[in-house]
N, CA, C and O atoms as a GROMACS GRO file, in nm:
protein
  596
    1MET      N    1   0.088  -0.112  -0.007
    1MET     CA    2  -0.009   0.001  -0.001
    1MET      C    3   0.078   0.129   0.001
    1MET      O    4   0.160   0.146   0.091
    2LYS      N    5   0.062   0.213  -0.090
    2LYS     CA    6   0.131   0.336  -0.098
    2LYS      C    7   0.069   0.433   0.019
    2LYS      O    8  -0.050   0.424   0.049
    3PRO      N    9   0.160   0.527   0.084
    3PRO     CA   10   0.106   0.608   0.176
    3PRO      C   11  -0.024   0.689   0.139
    3PRO      O   12  -0.109   0.712   0.226
    4GLU      N   13  -0.039   0.732   0.012
    4GLU     CA   14  -0.132   0.822  -0.017
    4GLU      C   15  -0.267   0.728  -0.025
    4GLU      O   16  -0.376   0.784  -0.015
    5GLU      N   17  -0.258   0.591  -0.041
    5GLU     CA   18  -0.364   0.512  -0.043
    5GLU      C   19  -0.436   0.488   0.093
    5GLU      O   20  -0.542   0.426   0.100
    6ALA      N   21  -0.380   0.535   0.187
    6ALA     CA   22  -0.430   0.508   0.325
    6ALA      C   23  -0.547   0.601   0.364
    6ALA      O   24  -0.616   0.585   0.464
    7PHE      N   25  -0.563   0.702   0.273
    7PHE     CA   26  -0.656   0.804   0.311
    7PHE      C   27  -0.759   0.828   0.211
    7PHE      O   28  -0.735   0.807   0.092
    8PRO      N   29  -0.871   0.868   0.250
    8PRO     CA   30  -0.998   0.874   0.164
    8PRO      C   31  -0.978   0.996   0.071
    8PRO      O   32  -0.908   1.092   0.106
    9VAL      N   33  -1.041   0.990  -0.048
    9VAL     CA   34  -1.056   1.110  -0.138
    9VAL      C   35  -1.131   1.209  -0.069
    9VAL      O   36  -1.210   1.181   0.021
   10ALA      N   37  -1.105   1.346  -0.115
   10ALA     CA   38  -1.168   1.461  -0.048
   10ALA      C   39  -1.321   1.434  -0.050
   10ALA      O   40  -1.382   1.387  -0.146
   11GLY      N   41  -1.375   1.472   0.071
   11GLY     CA   42  -1.520   1.467   0.096
   11GLY      C   43  -1.553   1.335   0.160
   11GLY      O   44  -1.663   1.327   0.216
   12GLU      N   45  -1.470   1.227   0.160
   12GLU     CA   46  -1.506   1.120   0.241
   12GLU      C   47  -1.464   1.132   0.385
   12GLU      O   48  -1.372   1.206   0.421
   13VAL      N   49  -1.532   1.059   0.464
   13VAL     CA   50  -1.498   1.073   0.615
   13VAL      C   51  -1.432   0.943   0.655
   13VAL      O   52  -1.481   0.836   0.619
   14SER      N   53  -1.332   0.949   0.723
   14SER     CA   54  -1.266   0.824   0.786
   14SER      C   55  -1.226   0.858   0.917
   14SER      O   56  -1.192   0.974   0.943
   15SER      N   57  -1.226   0.764   1.005
   15SER     CA   58  -1.181   0.771   1.136
   15SER      C   59  -1.058   0.688   1.172
   15SER      O   60  -1.047   0.571   1.134
   16VAL      N   61  -0.963   0.751   1.246
   16VAL     CA   62  -0.839   0.671   1.269
   16VAL      C   63  -0.881   0.548   1.349
   16VAL      O   64  -0.806   0.450   1.349
   17ALA      N   65  -0.992   0.545   1.417
   17ALA     CA   66  -1.028   0.422   1.498
   17ALA      C   67  -1.054   0.304   1.391
   17ALA      O   68  -1.040   0.186   1.422
   18THR      N   69  -1.090   0.344   1.270
   18THR     CA   70  -1.112   0.237   1.170
   18THR      C   71  -0.994   0.188   1.088
   18THR      O   72  -1.008   0.089   1.015
   19TRP      N   73  -0.885   0.251   1.096
   19TRP     CA   74  -0.761   0.222   1.023
   19TRP      C   75  -0.710   0.094   1.068
   19TRP      O   76  -0.720   0.056   1.185
   20THR      N   77  -0.644   0.014   0.956
   20THR     CA   78  -0.581  -0.100   0.988
   20THR      C   79  -0.434  -0.044   1.042
   20THR      O   80  -0.395   0.072   1.036
   21PRO      N   81  -0.361  -0.158   1.098
   21PRO     CA   82  -0.217  -0.114   1.118
   21PRO      C   83  -0.137  -0.076   1.006
   21PRO      O   84  -0.050   0.011   1.020
   22ARG      N   85  -0.157  -0.134   0.890
   22ARG     CA   86  -0.115  -0.090   0.761
   22ARG      C   87  -0.136   0.045   0.724
   22ARG      O   88  -0.044   0.116   0.683
   23GLU      N   89  -0.258   0.087   0.738
   23GLU     CA   90  -0.303   0.226   0.720
   23GLU      C   91  -0.245   0.323   0.810
   23GLU      O   92  -0.213   0.434   0.768
   24TYR      N   93  -0.229   0.289   0.934
   24TYR     CA   94  -0.178   0.373   1.034
   24TYR      C   95  -0.024   0.384   1.012
   24TYR      O   96   0.030   0.491   1.040
   25MET      N   97   0.038   0.299   0.972
   25MET     CA   98   0.193   0.285   0.940
   25MET      C   99   0.205   0.385   0.825
   25MET      O  100   0.294   0.471   0.831
   26ALA      N  101   0.119   0.379   0.718
   26ALA     CA  102   0.133   0.453   0.595
   26ALA      C  103   0.112   0.591   0.624
   26ALA      O  104   0.173   0.677   0.561
   27GLU      N  105   0.031   0.619   0.715
   27GLU     CA  106  -0.001   0.774   0.769
   27GLU      C  107   0.130   0.828   0.836
   27GLU      O  108   0.179   0.936   0.806
   28ILE      N  109   0.183   0.744   0.927
   28ILE     CA  110   0.303   0.782   0.995
   28ILE      C  111   0.402   0.810   0.906
   28ILE      O  112   0.471   0.910   0.928
   29HIS      N  113   0.428   0.736   0.796
   29HIS     CA  114   0.546   0.752   0.684
   29HIS      C  115   0.510   0.876   0.609
   29HIS      O  116   0.599   0.954   0.576
   30ARG      N  117   0.386   0.898   0.579
   30ARG     CA  118   0.352   1.018   0.493
   30ARG      C  119   0.364   1.141   0.558
   30ARG      O  120   0.405   1.241   0.498
   31ARG      N  121   0.327   1.142   0.692
   31ARG     CA  122   0.320   1.258   0.774
   31ARG      C  123   0.383   1.255   0.905
   31ARG      O  124   0.316   1.260   1.008
   32PRO      N  125   0.517   1.247   0.904
   32PRO     CA  126   0.593   1.210   1.031
   32PRO      C  127   0.579   1.331   1.130
   32PRO      O  128   0.572   1.312   1.252
   33GLY      N  129   0.576   1.451   1.076
   33GLY     CA  130   0.568   1.574   1.168
   33GLY      C  131   0.437   1.578   1.250
   33GLY      O  132   0.432   1.627   1.362
   34SER      N  133   0.342   1.527   1.191
   34SER     CA  134   0.206   1.537   1.255
   34SER      C  135   0.214   1.428   1.378
   34SER      O  136   0.119   1.418   1.456
   35HIS      N  137   0.313   1.360   1.391
   35HIS     CA  138   0.336   1.256   1.501
   35HIS      C  139   0.448   1.283   1.584
   35HIS      O  140   0.489   1.203   1.668
   36GLY      N  141   0.500   1.400   1.559
   36GLY     CA  142   0.622   1.434   1.634
   36GLY      C  143   0.758   1.385   1.600
   36GLY      O  144   0.856   1.386   1.674
   37LEU      N  145   0.753   1.343   1.484
   37LEU     CA  146   0.872   1.277   1.424
   37LEU      C  147   0.949   1.358   1.338
   37LEU      O  148   0.891   1.443   1.270
   38ASP      N  149   1.087   1.342   1.331
   38ASP     CA  150   1.164   1.430   1.230
   38ASP      C  151   1.199   1.355   1.112
   38ASP      O  152   1.287   1.403   1.041
   39GLY      N  153   1.144   1.238   1.078
   39GLY     CA  154   1.154   1.174   0.967
   39GLY      C  155   1.289   1.080   0.950
   39GLY      O  156   1.322   1.016   0.850
   40SER      N  157   1.352   1.089   1.065
   40SER     CA  158   1.473   0.996   1.065
   40SER      C  159   1.448   0.847   1.094
   40SER      O  160   1.347   0.811   1.156
   41TYR      N  161   1.542   0.759   1.048
   41TYR     CA  162   1.511   0.606   1.064
   41TYR      C  163   1.502   0.590   1.212
   41TYR      O  164   1.413   0.518   1.258
   42ARG      N  165   1.588   0.651   1.294
   42ARG     CA  166   1.588   0.622   1.441
   42ARG      C  167   1.452   0.670   1.499
   42ARG      O  168   1.394   0.600   1.582
   43ALA      N  169   1.405   0.778   1.459
   43ALA     CA  170   1.264   0.828   1.519
   43ALA      C  171   1.164   0.736   1.468
   43ALA      O  172   1.081   0.699   1.550
   44PHE      N  173   1.156   0.693   1.353
   44PHE     CA  174   1.053   0.597   1.310
   44PHE      C  175   1.056   0.466   1.367
   44PHE      O  176   0.955   0.402   1.397
   45ALA      N  177   1.194   0.421   1.384
   45ALA     CA  178   1.199   0.277   1.452
   45ALA      C  179   1.160   0.289   1.594
   45ALA      O  180   1.100   0.196   1.647
   46THR      N  181   1.188   0.394   1.658
   46THR     CA  182   1.158   0.418   1.799
   46THR      C  183   1.006   0.430   1.807
   46THR      O  184   0.949   0.366   1.895
   47PHE      N  185   0.940   0.501   1.730
   47PHE     CA  186   0.791   0.525   1.734
   47PHE      C  187   0.723   0.387   1.708
   47PHE      O  188   0.632   0.350   1.782
   48ILE      N  189   0.761   0.319   1.617
   48ILE     CA  190   0.707   0.196   1.578
   48ILE      C  191   0.730   0.082   1.685
   48ILE      O  192   0.653  -0.013   1.702
   49ALA      N  193   0.847   0.103   1.755
   49ALA     CA  194   0.864   0.004   1.875
   49ALA      C  195   0.784   0.042   1.969
   49ALA      O  196   0.734  -0.052   2.032
   50GLY      N  197   0.748   0.164   2.007
   50GLY     CA  198   0.648   0.214   2.104
   50GLY      C  199   0.504   0.185   2.068
   50GLY      O  200   0.419   0.161   2.154
   51PHE      N  201   0.480   0.187   1.951
   51PHE     CA  202   0.346   0.146   1.895
   51PHE      C  203   0.328  -0.004   1.922
   51PHE      O  204   0.223  -0.047   1.968
   52HIS      N  205   0.426  -0.077   1.894
   52HIS     CA  206   0.429  -0.227   1.911
   52HIS      C  207   0.401  -0.257   2.060
   52HIS      O  208   0.317  -0.340   2.094
   53ALA      N  209   0.482  -0.176   2.158
   53ALA     CA  210   0.458  -0.194   2.292
   53ALA      C  211   0.316  -0.158   2.340
   53ALA      O  212   0.256  -0.220   2.428
   54GLY      N  213   0.270  -0.056   2.277
   54GLY     CA  214   0.122  -0.006   2.307
   54GLY      C  215   0.025  -0.099   2.258
   54GLY      O  216  -0.086  -0.100   2.312
   55SER      N  217   0.054  -0.186   2.155
   55SER     CA  218  -0.042  -0.272   2.109
   55SER      C  219  -0.043  -0.407   2.183
   55SER      O  220  -0.101  -0.505   2.137
   56GLY      N  221   0.019  -0.406   2.291
   56GLY     CA  222   0.037  -0.527   2.375
   56GLY      C  223   0.135  -0.638   2.310
   56GLY      O  224   0.125  -0.759   2.330
   57HIS      N  225   0.231  -0.575   2.227
   57HIS     CA  226   0.346  -0.656   2.166
   57HIS      C  227   0.273  -0.731   2.048
   57HIS      O  228   0.320  -0.840   2.015
   58THR      N  229   0.172  -0.687   1.989
   58THR     CA  230   0.115  -0.775   1.871
   58THR      C  231   0.156  -0.713   1.727
   58THR      O  232   0.165  -0.787   1.629
   59LEU      N  233   0.179  -0.582   1.721
   59LEU     CA  234   0.203  -0.522   1.594
   59LEU      C  235   0.314  -0.591   1.519
   59LEU      O  236   0.296  -0.631   1.404
   60LEU      N  237   0.430  -0.604   1.582
   60LEU     CA  238   0.556  -0.655   1.524
   60LEU      C  239   0.581  -0.806   1.552
   60LEU      O  240   0.686  -0.860   1.517
   61ALA      N  241   0.486  -0.868   1.611
   61ALA     CA  242   0.504  -1.018   1.644
   61ALA      C  243   0.537  -1.083   1.507
   61ALA      O  244   0.462  -1.075   1.409
   62GLY      N  245   0.651  -1.147   1.508
   62GLY     CA  246   0.689  -1.218   1.376
   62GLY      C  247   0.762  -1.133   1.290
   62GLY      O  248   0.813  -1.188   1.192
   63PHE      N  249   0.780  -1.005   1.306
   63PHE     CA  250   0.852  -0.916   1.202
   63PHE      C  251   0.994  -0.946   1.217
   63PHE      O  252   1.050  -0.959   1.108
   64ARG      N  253   1.068  -0.961   1.315
   64ARG     CA  254   1.198  -1.002   1.334
   64ARG      C  255   1.224  -1.140   1.237
   64ARG      O  256   1.308  -1.144   1.147
   65GLU      N  257   1.152  -1.232   1.266
   65GLU     CA  258   1.150  -1.361   1.202
   65GLU      C  259   1.139  -1.349   1.062
   65GLU      O  260   1.216  -1.408   0.987
   66TRP      N  261   1.036  -1.266   1.016
   66TRP     CA  262   0.995  -1.242   0.879
   66TRP      C  263   1.139  -1.182   0.803
   66TRP      O  264   1.182  -1.229   0.698
   67LEU      N  265   1.196  -1.080   0.871
   67LEU     CA  266   1.306  -1.010   0.821
   67LEU      C  267   1.435  -1.123   0.805
   67LEU      O  268   1.502  -1.132   0.702
   68ILE      N  269   1.452  -1.196   0.912
   68ILE     CA  270   1.563  -1.285   0.898
   68ILE      C  271   1.550  -1.377   0.772
   68ILE      O  272   1.650  -1.410   0.707
   69VAL      N  273   1.416  -1.420   0.739
   69VAL     CA  274   1.408  -1.496   0.619
   69VAL      C  275   1.436  -1.409   0.492
   69VAL      O  276   1.490  -1.457   0.393
   70GLN      N  277   1.396  -1.280   0.499
   70GLN     CA  278   1.421  -1.185   0.388
   70GLN      C  279   1.562  -1.174   0.358
   70GLN      O  280   1.604  -1.196   0.244
   71VAL      N  281   1.644  -1.137   0.464
   71VAL     CA  282   1.786  -1.111   0.465
   71VAL      C  283   1.860  -1.231   0.460
   71VAL      O  284   1.980  -1.225   0.429
   72ASN      N  285   1.803  -1.345   0.486
   72ASN     CA  286   1.875  -1.487   0.482
   72ASN      C  287   2.010  -1.486   0.581
   72ASN      O  288   2.112  -1.549   0.553
   73ARG      N  289   1.995  -1.411   0.692
   73ARG     CA  290   2.088  -1.410   0.783
   73ARG      C  291   2.043  -1.312   0.912
   73ARG      O  292   1.939  -1.247   0.908
   74GLY      N  293   2.123  -1.308   1.013
   74GLY     CA  294   2.088  -1.212   1.127
   74GLY      C  295   2.008  -1.267   1.231
   74GLY      O  296   1.931  -1.193   1.293
   75ASN      N  297   2.017  -1.401   1.260
   75ASN     CA  298   1.922  -1.458   1.361
   75ASN      C  299   1.951  -1.402   1.489
   75ASN      O  300   1.860  -1.408   1.572
   76ASN      N  301   2.060  -1.350   1.522
   76ASN     CA  302   2.106  -1.291   1.650
   76ASN      C  303   2.075  -1.141   1.658
   76ASN      O  304   2.116  -1.073   1.753
   77LEU      N  305   2.007  -1.092   1.562
   77LEU     CA  306   1.981  -0.949   1.555
   77LEU      C  307   1.850  -0.899   1.583
   77LEU      O  308   1.753  -0.971   1.561
   78VAL      N  309   1.834  -0.776   1.632
   78VAL     CA  310   1.694  -0.710   1.642
   78VAL      C  311   1.658  -0.656   1.513
   78VAL      O  312   1.740  -0.629   1.424
   79TRP      N  313   1.513  -0.638   1.503
   79TRP     CA  314   1.456  -0.594   1.365
   79TRP      C  315   1.516  -0.474   1.320
   79TRP      O  316   1.541  -0.464   1.200
   80GLU      N  317   1.547  -0.370   1.405
   80GLU     CA  318   1.592  -0.253   1.348
   80GLU      C  319   1.730  -0.263   1.269
   80GLU      O  320   1.758  -0.186   1.177
   81ALA      N  321   1.814  -0.365   1.313
   81ALA     CA  322   1.928  -0.393   1.237
   81ALA      C  323   1.905  -0.477   1.121
   81ALA      O  324   1.970  -0.465   1.017
   82LEU      N  325   1.818  -0.556   1.136
   82LEU     CA  326   1.775  -0.630   1.007
   82LEU      C  327   1.722  -0.549   0.905
   82LEU      O  328   1.757  -0.573   0.790
   83VAL      N  329   1.643  -0.456   0.929
   83VAL     CA  330   1.602  -0.348   0.826
   83VAL      C  331   1.708  -0.287   0.764
   83VAL      O  332   1.707  -0.266   0.643
   84LEU      N  333   1.825  -0.245   0.852
   84LEU     CA  334   1.945  -0.173   0.783
   84LEU      C  335   2.005  -0.270   0.703
   84LEU      O  336   2.051  -0.222   0.599
   85MET      N  337   2.023  -0.404   0.717
   85MET     CA  338   2.087  -0.515   0.650
   85MET      C  339   1.995  -0.535   0.512
   85MET      O  340   2.045  -0.574   0.406
   86LEU      N  341   1.864  -0.505   0.527
   86LEU     CA  342   1.788  -0.515   0.395
   86LEU      C  343   1.809  -0.399   0.312
   86LEU      O  344   1.816  -0.411   0.189
   87ALA      N  345   1.824  -0.265   0.382
   87ALA     CA  346   1.850  -0.154   0.310
   87ALA      C  347   1.977  -0.142   0.247
   87ALA      O  348   1.984  -0.089   0.137
   88PHE      N  349   2.075  -0.184   0.304
   88PHE     CA  350   2.207  -0.184   0.263
   88PHE      C  351   2.284  -0.320   0.235
   88PHE      O  352   2.388  -0.346   0.295
   89PRO      N  353   2.226  -0.407   0.139
   89PRO     CA  354   2.274  -0.533   0.118
   89PRO      C  355   2.421  -0.547   0.088
   89PRO      O  356   2.485  -0.643   0.129
   90MET      N  357   2.472  -0.455   0.018
   90MET     CA  358   2.594  -0.450  -0.040
   90MET      C  359   2.718  -0.409   0.058
   90MET      O  360   2.836  -0.415   0.022
   91GLU      N  361   2.680  -0.373   0.170
   91GLU     CA  362   2.789  -0.331   0.260
   91GLU      C  363   2.860  -0.442   0.310
   91GLU      O  364   2.800  -0.547   0.331
   92ALA      N  365   2.995  -0.430   0.333
   92ALA     CA  366   3.089  -0.537   0.360
   92ALA      C  367   3.050  -0.574   0.500
   92ALA      O  368   3.046  -0.694   0.526
   93ARG      N  369   3.023  -0.494   0.587
   93ARG     CA  370   2.977  -0.526   0.728
   93ARG      C  371   2.836  -0.449   0.748
   93ARG      O  372   2.831  -0.335   0.794
   94PRO      N  373   2.725  -0.520   0.708
   94PRO     CA  374   2.597  -0.431   0.706
   94PRO      C  375   2.566  -0.350   0.821
   94PRO      O  376   2.500  -0.246   0.808
   95LEU      N  377   2.615  -0.395   0.948
   95LEU     CA  378   2.576  -0.319   1.062
   95LEU      C  379   2.672  -0.195   1.085
   95LEU      O  380   2.654  -0.112   1.174
   96ASP      N  381   2.771  -0.192   0.998
   96ASP     CA  382   2.870  -0.071   1.020
   96ASP      C  383   2.820   0.017   0.881
   96ASP      O  384   2.895   0.030   0.784
   97VAL      N  385   2.706   0.065   0.886
   97VAL     CA  386   2.646   0.136   0.771
   97VAL      C  387   2.684   0.282   0.782
   97VAL      O  388   2.666   0.364   0.692
   98GLY      N  389   2.745   0.311   0.911
   98GLY     CA  390   2.790   0.454   0.926
   98GLY      C  391   2.660   0.534   0.959
   98GLY      O  392   2.550   0.481   0.977
   99PRO      N  393   2.682   0.655   0.964
   99PRO     CA  394   2.548   0.742   0.996
   99PRO      C  395   2.444   0.721   0.885
   99PRO      O  396   2.460   0.713   0.764
  100VAL      N  397   2.328   0.713   0.964
  100VAL     CA  398   2.205   0.683   0.872
  100VAL      C  399   2.152   0.832   0.857
  100VAL      O  400   2.076   0.872   0.945
  101ASN      N  401   2.187   0.916   0.756
  101ASN     CA  402   2.139   1.049   0.749
  101ASN      C  403   2.144   1.063   0.594
  101ASN      O  404   2.196   0.980   0.520
  102GLY      N  405   2.083   1.176   0.555
  102GLY     CA  406   2.090   1.214   0.418
  102GLY      C  407   1.999   1.107   0.331
  102GLY      O  408   1.889   1.063   0.364
  103GLU      N  409   2.071   1.076   0.217
  103GLU     CA  410   2.015   0.964   0.124
  103GLU      C  411   2.011   0.829   0.188
  103GLU      O  412   1.926   0.746   0.155
  104ARG      N  413   2.101   0.807   0.280
  104ARG     CA  414   2.101   0.678   0.341
  104ARG      C  415   1.978   0.665   0.444
  104ARG      O  416   1.918   0.559   0.458
  105ASN      N  417   1.945   0.788   0.518
  105ASN     CA  418   1.838   0.780   0.586
  105ASN      C  419   1.706   0.765   0.510
  105ASN      O  420   1.612   0.703   0.560
  106SER      N  421   1.696   0.823   0.390
  106SER     CA  422   1.590   0.805   0.302
  106SER      C  423   1.565   0.673   0.256
  106SER      O  424   1.451   0.629   0.247
  107THR      N  425   1.679   0.598   0.223
  107THR     CA  426   1.683   0.468   0.184
  107THR      C  427   1.635   0.377   0.300
  107THR      O  428   1.551   0.289   0.279
  108ALA      N  429   1.686   0.400   0.416
  108ALA     CA  430   1.658   0.313   0.532
  108ALA      C  431   1.501   0.336   0.569
  108ALA      O  432   1.431   0.238   0.596
  109VAL      N  433   1.452   0.458   0.569
  109VAL     CA  434   1.314   0.481   0.603
  109VAL      C  435   1.222   0.398   0.482
  109VAL      O  436   1.132   0.322   0.516
  110THR      N  437   1.252   0.419   0.361
  110THR     CA  438   1.187   0.362   0.259
  110THR      C  439   1.168   0.220   0.280
  110THR      O  440   1.055   0.170   0.281
  111VAL      N  441   1.286   0.146   0.297
  111VAL     CA  442   1.280   0.008   0.321
  111VAL      C  443   1.227  -0.032   0.443
  111VAL      O  444   1.176  -0.144   0.449
  112LEU      N  445   1.229   0.043   0.546
  112LEU     CA  446   1.160   0.009   0.666
  112LEU      C  447   1.007   0.003   0.643
  112LEU      O  448   0.943  -0.092   0.689
  113PHE      N  449   0.944   0.104   0.570
  113PHE     CA  450   0.805   0.097   0.557
  113PHE      C  451   0.750  -0.018   0.453
  113PHE      O  452   0.644  -0.079   0.465
  114GLN      N  453   0.838  -0.031   0.359
  114GLN     CA  454   0.815  -0.134   0.253
  114GLN      C  455   0.806  -0.269   0.313
  114GLN      O  456   0.718  -0.351   0.287
  115ALA      N  457   0.914  -0.286   0.403
  115ALA     CA  458   0.924  -0.407   0.468
  115ALA      C  459   0.795  -0.438   0.553
  115ALA      O  460   0.727  -0.540   0.541
  116LEU      N  461   0.767  -0.323   0.651
  116LEU     CA  462   0.672  -0.340   0.742
  116LEU      C  463   0.538  -0.365   0.683
  116LEU      O  464   0.456  -0.440   0.736
  117ASP      N  465   0.514  -0.292   0.557
  117ASP     CA  466   0.395  -0.319   0.477
  117ASP      C  467   0.382  -0.458   0.424
  117ASP      O  468   0.276  -0.520   0.432
  118GLN      N  469   0.491  -0.505   0.371
  118GLN     CA  470   0.484  -0.646   0.310
  118GLN      C  471   0.468  -0.746   0.435
  118GLN      O  472   0.396  -0.844   0.420
  119PHE      N  473   0.525  -0.727   0.542
  119PHE     CA  474   0.506  -0.814   0.662
  119PHE      C  475   0.374  -0.806   0.704
  119PHE      O  476   0.311  -0.911   0.721
  120LEU      N  477   0.315  -0.685   0.724
  120LEU     CA  478   0.180  -0.692   0.760
  120LEU      C  479   0.074  -0.756   0.667
  120LEU      O  480  -0.024  -0.818   0.708
  121ALA      N  481   0.104  -0.734   0.539
  121ALA     CA  482   0.017  -0.811   0.437
  121ALA      C  483   0.034  -0.960   0.445
  121ALA      O  484  -0.064  -1.034   0.448
  122ASP      N  485   0.169  -1.009   0.448
  122ASP     CA  486   0.188  -1.139   0.463
  122ASP      C  487   0.123  -1.206   0.589
  122ASP      O  488   0.076  -1.320   0.585
  123ARG      N  489   0.124  -1.132   0.695
  123ARG     CA  490   0.071  -1.173   0.823
  123ARG      C  491  -0.084  -1.171   0.825
  123ARG      O  492  -0.148  -1.262   0.878
  124ASP      N  493  -0.140  -1.071   0.769
  124ASP     CA  494  -0.280  -1.048   0.800
  124ASP      C  495  -0.377  -1.072   0.676
  124ASP      O  496  -0.500  -1.067   0.682
  125ASP      N  497  -0.302  -1.097   0.564
  125ASP     CA  498  -0.384  -1.124   0.438
  125ASP      C  499  -0.390  -1.265   0.396
  125ASP      O  500  -0.466  -1.302   0.307
  126ARG      N  501  -0.300  -1.351   0.465
  126ARG     CA  502  -0.297  -1.484   0.428
  126ARG      C  503  -0.367  -1.568   0.561
  126ARG      O  504  -0.347  -1.534   0.678
  127PRO      N  505  -0.446  -1.677   0.523
  127PRO     CA  506  -0.496  -1.757   0.623
  127PRO      C  507  -0.389  -1.814   0.700
  127PRO      O  508  -0.294  -1.870   0.645
  128ASN      N  509  -0.401  -1.802   0.835
  128ASN     CA  510  -0.287  -1.835   0.931
  128ASN      C  511  -0.149  -1.781   0.907
  128ASN      O  512  -0.044  -1.842   0.930
  129GLY      N  513  -0.160  -1.649   0.855
  129GLY     CA  514  -0.022  -1.580   0.817
  129GLY      C  515   0.062  -1.564   0.929
  129GLY      O  516   0.183  -1.568   0.908
  130HIS      N  517   0.020  -1.547   1.046
  130HIS     CA  518   0.109  -1.529   1.150
  130HIS      C  519   0.191  -1.668   1.186
  130HIS      O  520   0.312  -1.666   1.207
  131ALA      N  521   0.121  -1.774   1.189
  131ALA     CA  522   0.185  -1.903   1.212
  131ALA      C  523   0.260  -1.937   1.089
  131ALA      O  524   0.360  -2.005   1.109
  132LEU      N  525   0.233  -1.903   0.966
  132LEU     CA  526   0.313  -1.924   0.862
  132LEU      C  527   0.444  -1.850   0.867
  132LEU      O  528   0.547  -1.905   0.828
  133ILE      N  529   0.444  -1.730   0.912
  133ILE     CA  530   0.573  -1.660   0.920
  133ILE      C  531   0.678  -1.727   1.016
  133ILE      O  532   0.798  -1.736   0.992
  134TYR      N  533   0.612  -1.775   1.130
  134TYR     CA  534   0.697  -1.855   1.231
  134TYR      C  535   0.753  -1.987   1.172
  134TYR      O  536   0.866  -2.026   1.202
  135ALA      N  537   0.667  -2.061   1.083
  135ALA     CA  538   0.695  -2.179   1.037
  135ALA      C  539   0.803  -2.154   0.921
  135ALA      O  540   0.890  -2.240   0.904
  136GLU      N  541   0.802  -2.045   0.846
  136GLU     CA  542   0.905  -2.019   0.750
  136GLU      C  543   1.032  -1.990   0.832
  136GLU      O  544   1.138  -2.037   0.792
  137HIS      N  545   1.030  -1.919   0.940
  137HIS     CA  546   1.154  -1.901   0.999
  137HIS      C  547   1.205  -2.020   1.042
  137HIS      O  548   1.326  -2.042   1.031
  138ALA      N  549   1.120  -2.109   1.096
  138ALA     CA  550   1.168  -2.241   1.160
  138ALA      C  551   1.239  -2.322   1.046
  138ALA      O  552   1.347  -2.377   1.068
  139GLU      N  553   1.174  -2.329   0.915
  139GLU     CA  554   1.233  -2.395   0.811
  139GLU      C  555   1.368  -2.327   0.777
  139GLU      O  556   1.465  -2.395   0.742
  140TRP      N  557   1.372  -2.186   0.787
  140TRP     CA  558   1.501  -2.128   0.752
  140TRP      C  559   1.604  -2.175   0.857
  140TRP      O  560   1.720  -2.201   0.825
  141LEU      N  561   1.562  -2.185   0.977
  141LEU     CA  562   1.670  -2.230   1.081
  141LEU      C  563   1.716  -2.356   1.052
  141LEU      O  564   1.834  -2.385   1.069
  142GLU      N  565   1.627  -2.443   1.007
  142GLU     CA  566   1.670  -2.600   0.987
  142GLU      C  567   1.759  -2.618   0.868
  142GLU      O  568   1.822  -2.722   0.851
  143ARG      N  569   1.765  -2.504   0.775
  143ARG     CA  570   1.861  -2.505   0.671
  143ARG      C  571   2.001  -2.459   0.704
  143ARG      O  572   2.096  -2.470   0.626
  144GLN      N  573   2.007  -2.404   0.830
  144GLN     CA  574   2.148  -2.339   0.879
  144GLN      C  575   2.236  -2.444   0.928
  144GLN      O  576   2.195  -2.513   1.022
  145SER      N  577   2.351  -2.468   0.879
  145SER     CA  578   2.452  -2.554   0.937
  145SER      C  579   2.478  -2.542   1.090
  145SER      O  580   2.500  -2.641   1.161
  146TRP      N  581   2.475  -2.415   1.136
  146TRP     CA  582   2.506  -2.387   1.261
  146TRP      C  583   2.390  -2.421   1.366
  146TRP      O  584   2.408  -2.422   1.488
  147ALA      N  585   2.274  -2.448   1.304
  147ALA     CA  586   2.151  -2.476   1.393
  147ALA      C  587   2.145  -2.625   1.405
  147ALA      O  588   2.059  -2.670   1.481
  148ARG      N  589   2.215  -2.700   1.347
  148ARG     CA  590   2.211  -2.839   1.355
  148ARG      C  591   2.278  -2.904   1.474
  148ARG      O  592   2.386  -2.855   1.506
  149PRO      N  593   2.234  -3.006   1.546
  149PRO     CA  594   2.302  -3.063   1.667
  149PRO      C  595   2.417  -3.133   1.618
  149PRO      O  596   2.492  -3.191   1.697
   0.00000   0.00000   0.00000
């Protein structure tokens, strides 16, 4: 979903109470200042982590596991680092991306919201999507040589 798709056309009435998590995340991405954010990757990641906590830890449940499968590594990392690995796949040491500002910030933010939107779609739009994400991660783990006894 593109950020502009989360809002009704002029004249339609919409209530934030009826927005899906995907729609609300698109709104945050589209208008960070109206949520007290400066548009930085760090601010977005912190806000989303807080939103996750406020949701009873349901919003991002499975996001880390979904990202691990997408990146194909990083089972020991938090989701914020995995998003950076997804955003900068050609880095020799992906976690040493340097300052995430300017164009790098723009790339990291874009990838964050694309990944979050795709994760929420995979989780919410598929029957048993949440369980499937964990099953896909478990299958990924079984393929790793270091995870075998």
